[in-house]
C-alpha positions as CSV (number, residue, x, y, z in Angstrom):
1,M,-0.7,-15.9,10.6
2,E,3.1,-16.1,10.3
3,I,5.4,-13.2,11.1
4,K,9.1,-13.2,10.4
5,I,11.5,-10.6,11.8
6,L,14.5,-10.5,9.5
7,G,17.8,-9.2,11.0
8,P,21.2,-10.2,12.4
9,G,20.2,-9.7,16.0
10,C,21.1,-6.0,16.4
11,A,19.3,-3.7,18.8
12,R,17.1,-2.4,16.0
13,C,16.0,-5.9,15.2
14,A,15.3,-6.7,18.9
15,Q,13.2,-3.5,19.1
16,T,11.2,-4.5,16.0
17,E,10.5,-7.9,17.5
18,K,9.4,-6.3,20.8
19,L,7.0,-4.0,19.0
20,V,5.5,-6.9,16.9
21,K,4.9,-8.9,20.1
22,E,3.3,-5.9,21.8
23,A,1.0,-5.3,18.8
24,L,0.0,-8.9,18.8
25,Q,-0.8,-8.8,22.5
26,E,-2.8,-5.6,22.2
27,T,-4.8,-6.8,19.2
28,G,-5.3,-10.4,20.4
29,V,-4.2,-11.7,17.0
30,A,-2.7,-15.2,17.1
31,A,0.5,-15.5,15.1
32,H,3.7,-17.5,15.0
33,V,6.6,-15.1,15.3
34,E,10.0,-16.2,14.0
35,K,13.3,-14.4,14.2
36,V,15.3,-15.0,11.0
37,S,19.0,-14.1,11.1
38,D,20.2,-16.1,8.0
39,I,21.3,-13.6,5.4
40,K,20.5,-16.0,2.6
41,A,16.9,-16.1,3.8
42,Y,16.7,-12.3,3.5
43,A,17.4,-12.7,-0.2
44,K,14.4,-14.9,-0.6
45,Y,12.2,-11.9,0.2
46,G,14.3,-9.4,-1.7
47,V,15.4,-7.7,1.6
48,M,18.7,-5.8,1.5
49,L,18.2,-3.7,4.6
50,T,17.2,-4.9,8.1
51,P,15.3,-5.0,10.3
52,A,12.4,-6.2,8.1
53,V,9.0,-7.5,8.9
54,V,7.4,-10.2,6.7
55,I,3.8,-11.1,7.3
56,D,2.4,-14.2,5.6
57,G,5.2,-14.0,3.0
58,K,4.8,-10.3,2.2
59,V,7.5,-7.8,3.2
60,K,5.8,-5.0,5.1
61,I,8.8,-2.9,6.0
62,S,12.6,-3.1,5.5
63,G,15.5,-1.0,6.7
64,K,13.8,0.7,9.6
65,I,11.9,0.1,12.8
66,P,8.2,0.1,12.2
67,K,5.7,2.1,14.3
68,K,3.5,0.1,16.5
69,E,0.5,1.7,14.9
70,D,1.6,0.5,11.5
71,I,2.1,-3.1,12.8
72,I,-1.4,-3.1,14.3
73,N,-2.8,-2.0,10.9
74,W,-0.9,-4.8,9.2
75,L,-2.4,-7.3,11.6
76,K,-6.0,-6.4,10.7
């Protein structure tokens, strides 16, 4: 599984990354987590608002911090 956290490195992006890593740890799911801060890369996914979470090429959320429960559901 490949997870990308899209964002410029703001506090909201850092919080999103933290929640994703916590969810991975809680579920035991193995995944490669990558922080993407290149604005041009956001456009590839059609993301205009950050933070955003992309799992296996699909945008799961954009423009807000996800709830950990939602992340866990995405990982299933």
